C-alpha positions as CSV (number, residue, x, y, z in Angstrom):
1,X,214.4,-38.7,-108.4
2,X,217.2,-40.6,-106.5
3,X,218.8,-37.4,-105.4
4,X,216.1,-36.6,-102.7
5,X,216.7,-39.8,-100.7
6,X,220.6,-39.4,-101.0
7,X,220.2,-35.7,-99.9
8,X,218.0,-36.8,-96.9
9,X,220.6,-39.5,-95.9
10,X,223.5,-36.9,-96.0
11,X,221.5,-34.5,-93.9
12,X,220.7,-37.1,-91.3
13,X,224.3,-38.4,-91.2
14,X,225.6,-34.9,-90.8
15,X,223.2,-34.2,-88.0
16,X,224.0,-37.3,-85.9
17,X,227.3,-36.1,-84.5
18,X,225.7,-32.8,-83.6
19,X,222.9,-34.5,-81.6
20,X,225.6,-36.4,-79.6
21,X,227.3,-33.1,-78.6
22,X,224.0,-31.7,-77.4
23,X,223.5,-34.5,-74.8
24,X,224.3,-33.5,-71.2
25,X,227.6,-34.8,-69.9
26,X,227.7,-36.6,-66.6
27,X,228.8,-34.6,-63.7
28,X,232.3,-35.6,-62.9
29,X,233.0,-36.3,-59.2
30,X,236.3,-35.2,-57.6
31,X,238.6,-38.1,-57.3
32,X,240.5,-36.7,-54.2
33,X,239.1,-36.3,-50.8
34,X,239.3,-33.0,-49.2
35,X,242.0,-34.5,-46.9
36,X,244.1,-35.4,-50.0
37,X,243.4,-32.0,-51.4
38,X,245.0,-30.4,-48.3
39,X,248.0,-32.9,-48.6
40,X,248.6,-31.9,-52.1
41,X,248.3,-28.2,-51.5
42,X,250.8,-28.4,-48.7
43,X,254.5,-27.8,-49.4
44,X,257.2,-30.5,-49.3
45,X,258.4,-29.2,-45.9
46,X,254.9,-29.2,-44.4
47,X,254.4,-32.7,-45.6
48,X,257.5,-33.8,-44.0
49,X,256.4,-32.3,-40.8
50,X,253.1,-34.0,-41.0
51,X,254.8,-37.3,-41.5
52,X,257.2,-36.8,-38.6
53,X,254.4,-35.9,-36.3
54,X,252.4,-38.9,-37.5
55,X,255.2,-41.3,-37.0
56,X,256.2,-39.9,-33.5
57,X,252.8,-40.4,-32.0
58,X,253.6,-37.8,-29.4
59,X,250.7,-36.3,-27.6
60,X,253.0,-33.4,-26.7
61,X,253.4,-32.6,-30.3
62,X,250.2,-33.4,-32.1
63,X,249.7,-33.3,-35.8
64,X,248.7,-29.9,-36.9
65,X,245.6,-30.2,-39.1
66,X,246.0,-27.7,-42.0
67,X,243.2,-25.3,-42.9
68,X,241.3,-26.2,-46.0
69,X,238.1,-25.1,-47.4
70,X,235.9,-28.1,-46.6
71,X,232.3,-29.0,-46.4
72,X,233.2,-31.6,-43.8
73,X,233.0,-30.8,-40.0
74,X,236.4,-30.1,-38.4
75,X,236.4,-33.7,-36.8
76,X,235.5,-35.3,-40.2
77,X,238.2,-33.5,-42.0
78,X,240.8,-34.3,-39.3
79,X,239.9,-38.1,-39.6
80,X,240.1,-37.8,-43.5
81,X,243.5,-36.1,-43.2
82,X,244.7,-38.5,-40.7
83,X,243.7,-41.3,-43.1
84,X,245.8,-39.6,-45.9
85,X,248.8,-39.6,-43.6
86,X,248.4,-43.3,-43.0
87,X,248.7,-43.9,-46.8
88,X,251.3,-41.3,-47.6
89,X,253.7,-41.6,-44.7
């Protein structure tokens, strides 16, 4: 008669890890902004050019903002990229 409660306990304990797998995982948010994504997608030479233009502050040679698939408006993306340049350069 003791076999039935032991068998039930084994089944319940075996099912517990499976129920944890069935739970929905929280949605992961990207850790990089779109401006940082554009920075990391650029080549080393392009990054060097961005930093030189940023340091020069020359209106005759403005920073060329890279094209990057973004949900932000062009101005928002440019501000984000400029903030990345502040940190990286």
